[in-house]
Backbone as a printed PyTorch tensor [residue, N CA C, xyz], in Angstrom:
tensor([[[  0.8370,  -1.1640,   0.0000],
         [  0.0000,   0.0000,   0.0000],
         [  0.8910,   1.2400,   0.0000]],

        [[  0.5030,   2.2250,  -0.8020],
         [  1.2760,   3.4630,  -0.9310],
         [  0.4080,   4.6500,  -0.5190]],

        [[  1.0230,   5.5630,   0.2030],
         [  0.3360,   6.7700,   0.6460],
         [  1.1030,   7.9710,   0.1010]],

        [[  0.4080,   8.8080,  -0.6340],
         [  0.9990,  10.0280,  -1.1670],
         [  0.2380,  11.2250,  -0.6090]],

        [[  0.9910,  12.2490,  -0.2590],
         [  0.4020,  13.4940,   0.2330],
         [  0.8930,  14.6430,  -0.6360]],

        [[  0.0210,  15.5970,  -0.8580],
         [  0.3820,  16.7710,  -1.6560],
         [ -0.0410,  18.0290,  -0.9110]],

        [[  0.8290,  19.0250,  -0.9300],
         [  0.5120,  20.3430,  -0.3970],
         [  0.4050,  21.3010,  -1.5660]],

        [[ -0.6500,  22.0650,  -1.5760],
         [ -0.9340,  22.9990,  -2.6550],
         [ -1.0810,  24.3900,  -2.0570]],

        [[ -0.1430,  25.2630,  -2.3960],
         [ -0.1650,  26.6370,  -1.8890],
         [ -0.7580,  27.5290,  -2.9630]],

        [[ -1.8000,  28.2820,  -2.5980],
         [ -2.5470,  29.0830,  -3.5600],
         [ -2.5980,  30.5540,  -3.1790]],

        [[ -2.6370,  31.4120,  -4.1840],
         [ -3.0030,  32.8120,  -4.0190],
         [ -4.4170,  32.9480,  -4.5500]],

        [[ -5.2740,  33.5800,  -3.7660],
         [ -6.6790,  33.7110,  -4.1310],
         [ -7.0490,  35.1630,  -4.3590]],

        [[ -8.0010,  35.3790,  -5.2400],
         [ -8.5190,  36.7230,  -5.4530],
         [ -9.7500,  36.9050,  -4.5840]],

        [[ -9.5260,  37.0030,  -3.2860],
         [-10.6420,  37.1780,  -2.3630],
         [-10.3730,  38.3850,  -1.4850]],

        [[-11.4310,  39.1100,  -1.1970],
         [-11.3270,  40.3190,  -0.3750],
         [-11.7560,  40.0800,   1.0730]],

        [[-12.3060,  38.8900,   1.3350],
         [-12.7600,  38.5890,   2.6920],
         [-12.5660,  37.1020,   2.9760]],

        [[-12.5900,  36.7620,   4.2420],
         [-12.4720,  35.3510,   4.6310],
         [-13.6910,  34.5570,   4.1700]],

        [[-14.8510,  35.2120,   4.1300],
         [-16.0640,  34.5280,   3.6720],
         [-15.9250,  34.1170,   2.2010]],

        [[-15.4190,  35.0140,   1.3730],
         [-15.1920,  34.6980,  -0.0410],
         [-14.1490,  33.5870,  -0.1770]],

        [[-13.0940,  33.6830,   0.6190],
         [-12.0460,  32.6580,   0.5860],
         [-12.6230,  31.2900,   0.9310]],

        [[-13.4300,  31.2150,   1.9830],
         [-14.0180,  29.9380,   2.3900],
         [-14.8430,  29.3220,   1.2680]],

        [[-15.5760,  30.1610,   0.5390],
         [-16.3650,  29.6520,  -0.5820],
         [-15.4980,  29.0560,  -1.6710]],

        [[-14.4060,  29.7320,  -1.9960],
         [-13.4850,  29.2340,  -3.0250],
         [-12.8500,  27.9290,  -2.5690]],

        [[-12.3410,  27.9080,  -1.3370],
         [-11.6490,  26.7240,  -0.8110],
         [-12.5990,  25.5410,  -0.7000]],

        [[-13.7910,  25.7610,  -0.1700],
         [-14.7590,  24.6640,  -0.0410],
         [-15.1130,  24.0680,  -1.3950]],

        [[-15.2590,  24.9300,  -2.3950],
         [-15.5720,  24.4530,  -3.7350],
         [-14.4440,  23.5830,  -4.2910]],

        [[-13.2240,  24.0450,  -4.1530],
         [-12.0700,  23.2860,  -4.6470],
         [-11.9680,  21.9400,  -3.9380]],

        [[-12.0890,  21.9500,  -2.6120],
         [-11.9510,  20.7100,  -1.8410],
         [-13.0500,  19.7050,  -2.2000]],

        [[-14.2860,  20.1620,  -2.3040],
         [-15.3970,  19.2520,  -2.6160],
         [-15.2480,  18.6490,  -4.0110]],

        [[-14.9050,  19.4730,  -4.9800],
         [-14.7570,  18.9660,  -6.3430],
         [-13.5670,  18.0210,  -6.4590]],

        [[-12.4900,  18.2990,  -5.7310],
         [-11.3210,  17.4050,  -5.7480],
         [-11.6810,  16.0490,  -5.1360]],

        [[-12.4060,  16.0720,  -4.0210],
         [-12.8210,  14.8080,  -3.3920],
         [-13.6740,  13.9790,  -4.3370]],

        [[-14.6290,  14.6280,  -4.9790],
         [-15.5540,  13.9100,  -5.8640],
         [-14.8990,  13.4430,  -7.1600]],

        [[-14.0260,  14.2610,  -7.7110],
         [-13.4440,  13.9380,  -9.0160],
         [-12.2500,  12.9960,  -8.9450]],

        [[-11.4850,  13.0750,  -7.8420],
         [-10.2300,  12.3200,  -7.7800],
         [-10.1740,  11.2970,  -6.6460]],

        [[-11.2350,  11.2010,  -5.8600],
         [-11.2920,  10.2390,  -4.7530],
         [-10.0890,  10.3870,  -3.8130]],

        [[ -9.8450,  11.6120,  -3.3640],
         [ -8.7610,  11.9180,  -2.4380],
         [ -9.3490,  12.4910,  -1.1600]],

        [[ -8.5920,  12.4260,  -0.0910],
         [ -8.9410,  13.1570,   1.1230],
         [ -8.3520,  14.5450,   0.9740]],

        [[ -9.1020,  15.5610,   1.4040],
         [ -8.6600,  16.9290,   1.1820],
         [ -9.0720,  17.8220,   2.3430]],

        [[ -8.2020,  18.8020,   2.6660],
         [ -8.5010,  19.7480,   3.7410],
         [ -7.6480,  20.9940,   3.5790]],

        [[ -8.1330,  22.1000,   4.1480],
         [ -7.3080,  23.2920,   4.2550],
         [ -6.4450,  23.0830,   5.5020]],

        [[ -5.1430,  23.0200,   5.3340],
         [ -4.2650,  22.6090,   6.4250],
         [ -3.5360,  23.7550,   7.1160]],

        [[ -3.5520,  24.9540,   6.5300],
         [ -2.8830,  26.0960,   7.1540],
         [ -3.3610,  27.3810,   6.4910]],

        [[ -3.0110,  28.4980,   7.0660],
         [ -3.3100,  29.8330,   6.5420],
         [ -4.8040,  30.1390,   6.5260]],

        [[ -5.5610,  29.5640,   7.4490],
         [ -7.0050,  29.7730,   7.4770],
         [ -7.3900,  31.2340,   7.7250]],

        [[ -6.5510,  32.0010,   8.3960],
         [ -6.8830,  33.3760,   8.7450],
         [ -6.3930,  34.4080,   7.7380]],

        [[ -5.7680,  33.9920,   6.6610],
         [ -5.2960,  34.9170,   5.6310],
         [ -6.2560,  34.8830,   4.4520]],

        [[ -6.7820,  36.0300,   4.0740],
         [ -7.8300,  36.0530,   3.0520],
         [ -7.3380,  35.8010,   1.6350]],

        [[ -6.0880,  36.0800,   1.3310],
         [ -5.6100,  35.9300,  -0.0340],
         [ -4.7480,  34.7160,  -0.2830]],

        [[ -4.5850,  33.8580,   0.7160],
         [ -3.7200,  32.6900,   0.5750],
         [ -4.3920,  31.4650,   1.1810]],

        [[ -4.0140,  30.2980,   0.6750],
         [ -4.5380,  29.0400,   1.2170],
         [ -3.5010,  27.9420,   1.0370]],

        [[ -3.4410,  27.0550,   1.9980],
         [ -2.6090,  25.8670,   1.8960],
         [ -3.5350,  24.6670,   2.0270]],

        [[ -3.6600,  23.9250,   0.9340],
         [ -4.5490,  22.7700,   0.8950],
         [ -3.7280,  21.4950,   0.9100]],

        [[ -4.2310,  20.4820,   1.5890],
         [ -3.5680,  19.1890,   1.6410],
         [ -4.4510,  18.1190,   1.0340]],

        [[ -3.8290,  17.2370,   0.2720],
         [ -4.5380,  16.1350,  -0.3750],
         [ -3.7830,  14.8440,  -0.0890]],

        [[ -4.5110,  13.7690,   0.1750],
         [ -3.8940,  12.4700,   0.4550],
         [ -4.6220,  11.4020,  -0.3380]],

        [[ -3.8410,  10.4730,  -0.8760],
         [ -4.4130,   9.3310,  -1.5850],
         [ -3.6770,   8.0700,  -1.1420]],

        [[ -4.4320,   7.0010,  -0.9760],
         [ -3.8860,   5.6930,  -0.6170],
         [ -4.2320,   4.7420,  -1.7550]],

        [[ -3.2210,   3.9970,  -2.2220],
         [ -3.4460,   3.1260,  -3.3710],
         [ -2.5030,   1.9300,  -3.3260]],

        [[ -2.8840,   0.8950,  -4.0090],
         [ -2.0220,  -0.2690,  -4.1810],
         [ -0.9880,  -0.0340,  -5.2740]],

        [[ -1.2220,   0.9820,  -6.0950],
         [ -0.3750,   1.2540,  -7.2410],
         [  0.3310,   2.5960,  -7.0510]],

        [[  1.6400,   2.5750,  -6.9030],
         [  2.4350,   3.7830,  -6.6610],
         [  2.2980,   4.7880,  -7.8110]],

        [[  2.4020,   4.3180,  -9.0390],
         [  2.3560,   5.1960, -10.2110],
         [  0.9800,   5.8600, -10.3380]],

        [[ -0.0690,   5.0850, -10.1340],
         [ -1.4250,   5.6160, -10.2400],
         [ -1.6970,   6.6750,  -9.1770]],

        [[ -1.2220,   6.4540,  -7.9710],
         [ -1.4420,   7.4130,  -6.8860],
         [ -0.7680,   8.7470,  -7.1970]],

        [[  0.4740,   8.6950,  -7.6130],
         [  1.1960,   9.9340,  -7.9380],
         [  0.5610,  10.6440,  -9.1390]],

        [[  0.1910,   9.8660, -10.1430],
         [ -0.4170,  10.4400, -11.3420],
         [ -1.7500,  11.1130, -11.0110]],

        [[ -2.5060,  10.5450, -10.1130],
         [ -3.7840,  11.1380,  -9.7060],
         [ -3.5720,  12.5160,  -9.1000]],

        [[ -2.5800,  12.6480,  -8.2280],
         [ -2.3040,  13.9540,  -7.6200],
         [ -1.7910,  14.9550,  -8.6510]],

        [[ -0.9880,  14.5040,  -9.5910],
         [ -0.5240,  15.3940, -10.6630],
         [ -1.6960,  15.8580, -11.5320]],

        [[ -2.6310,  14.9580, -11.8100],
         [ -3.8180,  15.3180, -12.5830],
         [ -4.6970,  16.3000, -11.8180]],

        [[ -4.7340,  16.1690, -10.5060],
         [ -5.4880,  17.1010,  -9.6760],
         [ -4.9430,  18.5230,  -9.8490]],

        [[ -3.6380,  18.6690,  -9.8410],
         [ -3.0380,  19.9940, -10.0400],
         [ -3.3800,  20.5400, -11.4250]],

        [[ -3.2570,  19.7070, -12.4450],
         [ -3.5830,  20.1400, -13.8090],
         [ -5.0470,  20.5600, -13.9180]],

        [[ -5.9210,  19.8100, -13.2850],
         [ -7.3430,  20.1360, -13.2830],
         [ -7.5850,  21.4910, -12.6360]],

        [[ -6.9390,  21.7390, -11.5120],
         [ -7.1360,  22.9990, -10.8050],
         [ -6.6820,  24.1840, -11.6600]],

        [[ -5.5440,  24.0600, -12.3040],
         [ -5.0380,  25.1340, -13.1650],
         [ -6.0090,  25.3880, -14.3200]],

        [[ -6.5430,  24.3240, -14.8990],
         [ -7.4410,  24.4690, -16.0440],
         [ -8.8270,  24.9860, -15.6390]],

        [[ -9.3520,  24.5140, -14.5230],
         [-10.7200,  24.8280, -14.1230],
         [-10.8650,  26.1230, -13.3360]],

        [[ -9.8110,  26.5470, -12.6650],
         [ -9.9120,  27.7360, -11.8010],
         [ -8.8640,  28.7800, -12.1740]],

        [[ -9.0890,  29.5300, -13.2590],
         [ -8.1230,  30.5630, -13.6430],
         [ -8.0510,  31.7100, -12.6370]],

        [[ -9.0410,  31.8070, -11.7420],
         [ -9.0370,  32.8450, -10.7160],
         [ -8.1120,  32.5160,  -9.5410]],

        [[ -7.5670,  31.3150,  -9.5420],
         [ -6.6930,  30.8610,  -8.4610],
         [ -5.2860,  30.6500,  -9.0160]],

        [[ -4.2930,  31.2300,  -8.3510],
         [ -2.9050,  31.0730,  -8.7860],
         [ -2.2220,  29.9880,  -7.9470]],

        [[ -1.7360,  28.9490,  -8.6020],
         [ -1.0020,  27.8940,  -7.9170],
         [  0.4470,  28.3620,  -7.7650]],

        [[  0.8690,  28.5870,  -6.5120],
         [  2.2150,  29.0560,  -6.2340],
         [  3.1730,  27.8780,  -6.1460]],

        [[  2.7550,  26.8390,  -5.4270],
         [  3.5970,  25.6490,  -5.3370],
         [  2.7240,  24.4120,  -5.1410]],

        [[  3.2550,  23.2880,  -5.5930],
         [  2.5690,  22.0050,  -5.4660],
         [  3.6480,  20.9600,  -5.2110]],

        [[  3.6230,  20.3620,  -4.0360],
         [  4.6290,  19.3760,  -3.6500],
         [  3.9760,  18.0490,  -3.3150]],

        [[  4.5020,  16.9960,  -3.9070],
         [  4.0060,  15.6360,  -3.6420],
         [  5.1120,  14.8750,  -2.9160]],

        [[  4.6870,  14.1470,  -1.8740],
         [  5.6530,  13.2900,  -1.1950],
         [  5.0170,  11.9640,  -0.8440]],

        [[  5.8400,  10.9300,  -0.8650],
         [  5.3610,   9.5980,  -0.4940],
         [  5.6040,   9.4080,   0.9990]],

        [[  4.6130,   8.8980,   1.6770],
         [  4.7450,   8.7030,   3.1350],
         [  4.7050,   7.2510,   3.4830]]])
């Protein structure tokens, strides 16, 4: 069994924490449904223009797990032009 975790650091175009929460919740819900990953906002909850999201996937196939997280990043860039991906790091745990 392989466990991969990814941290995604984002810049958001939000003027309030309420707007930020809406953007983050939307991203997390769609990622869970589309990629079958666990997802959460893991840091920077009090900053309105930034977010740090964490994603985890467990799989029997190492290549498939990593590829799924890479596809998640590509999906986010394509689907959410209002969100700037600053960094995306994948690590095997």
